N, C-alpha and C positions, 0 to 999 in steps of 0.2 A: 455653640462655639466650640471648637476642639480645644482643650486645655493644650498649655504650653509644657513641652517635655523639657527634661536635662539636655536632650541630644539636641535640640533647638537652639540651645546656648552657646554663643561661639566662645572660643577661649580668649584670654584677654590678647593675646597678641594678634589673632584674626580679626579681634574686633576692632582694634584700632585700626586696622587698614579701611574699614567701610564705616567708621563712627562717624565721619562728620558727613557722609552722604546719607547716613540713616538719620542723624539730627537732623538735616536739612528737611529731609520728606516729613519727620514725626514733627515737626515745628508744623509745616503747611496742612498735616493733617489735622492736628490740635488746634488750630486756627478755624478750621471748618467744624469740628466738632466741638466747638467751646461757645456758649451759650450764655451771653450776662443776662441776668434779673434783676431789674432795679439798681439801686447805688452800691451794693456792696456785695451780692452774690454773683456767682458766675459756676456754671458746671460744665466740666468737661466730660464727655462721653467716651467711655472708655471700650476698647475693644482687643483683640489678640495682638495686632501692631504696637499699639500704645503701652499694654503691658509688657509685651517681650522688651521693649524698649527700656521699661522702667528697670526690669530685671538687669537688662547687660549693663545697665548705669550703676547700679548699686553694686554686682559684681567689680565693675571697674573701681569704681569709689573707695570699694572697701577691698580690694585687691583678693576676691573671693577666688580661689582655683580649685579649690578639694570640691570633689564631687557630691559629697553628702553635703556639706554648705550650699552649694550651688541648687540641689534638691531641695534643702529647706527653702531657700529665696522663692525657687519657683513654686512651692506648695505653697508659701503665705500669698504671693502675688497672683496665683490665679484664682486666688477668691474675689478678685475685682472683676474676674471676666462676667460678662451677664450669660446667665442662665438661659435654657430655652423657653424662648417667648418674652424675653424682658429686656430692658436696657439699663446698663447699669452707668453711674456717673460719681466723680469726685466733685463735689459739691465744696467750692473755697468761700469763705468769707474773706472779701480782700478791703484790706483798710490800709491807705496809704500815709495817713497822717498819724504818726506816732502817739500823739497826744490823745486822738480818739478809738485807740483801741480798745482800750478797756470798756470805756463808756458804750461803745456801737456793740463788743461782744455781750455784753450784760444786756442791753436791750434785745438781743437776739436769742435770749437763752430760750430753750425749748423749740428751736424752730425744726427739731430733728423728732418732735415729738406730735402727735395726734395726724390732723391731715393738712398741716400747713403748706407741704410742698406736695404739687401736683401737676401731671402732666394730663394736658386736654388732647385727644385725638378725636377730631370731627365732635361727636355730641358724648364721647367716652371719657371717663375722668377716671385717670390712676393715680393713686396715692402712692406718693414715695415712702420705701421702706428702708429706713436707715441702720447701718449697722450701729451696734450697742456700743457704748461704753466712750461717746465722744463728747460728751455732756452730763453733768449732774445738776439739775435743777434745784435739789435742795442744797447741795453746798455752793450755787451760784456759779458752777465753772461750765465752759464750753469751749470745745475745740475749734478752732479755725479752718481746720479740712474734716470732710464729713465723708461717707459714702452710702450712695442711695441707689435702690433699684428700683426701677418700674416694670413691675409686672401685669404684662397688657391681655387682655381677655384675647381669645381666637378672634372675635369681632374688631376690634379695634385693631389687632396686627393685619387683618384683613383689608382693612380701607386707609392704612398708614400713608401708603404711597399717594394717594388721591386727596385725603380730607387735611384740613390745616390742623397743623401739631403746635403746641403750645406748652410752654413752662409758667405754671402760675406759683406765686407765694403768695400766702394770705396769713401771715403772722399777724399779732395785734400791733407790733410796732414797723412792721414791713411788706407793704402791699403792690405785687409789681406783676406785669403779665408779659410774655416775651413769646411773638410767634417766630418757630425755628423758620429758619430761608430754605427756599427750595434745596439748596446744595445741602444744608445740615441735614434737612429731613431725608434726603436721598441715603446720605452715609449712613446714618442712624438707619434705613431699610433694611441697608445690606445685613447689618448686625442680627435682624429678625428671622432673615433666611436659613 
């Protein structure tokens, strides 16, 4: 997937002209690329469109107009793009009841370690590789947002369009499996091309 360049980012004035249309398109795209797994977890698979939108929104919110600052945002967000042969997702721990936030986060401590989060592509199991720094088991701290990559083997990539694909969470306090819809799998398959 080609990285986003500073020239790909519209200036604030031009972005405002197309923002509502882009926003609607991204909401629809993310609905297809969002996979709930169990009671509290959902994964939104990132691609060039979702990441570009995040950059545009950050520049809009922060009123960033300086090209060097835009370049910094582009550099940070480009790290969310999947690399060759992999899929990348933002994993969110979604807790709607405020009294449950700390207890649920405490129970999910360490979910971003070991092999607790996996993708299955037919007979192939791909262990999620999490970005470091979003939890600290020793201090009992965990973020509600994590970034995870699934590096697929050549064989898993080859059969991705035909095989059943599932996301699996097998943490001691949270176990769930969600088979991706055909529409979601098709969307993710394009990321692997």
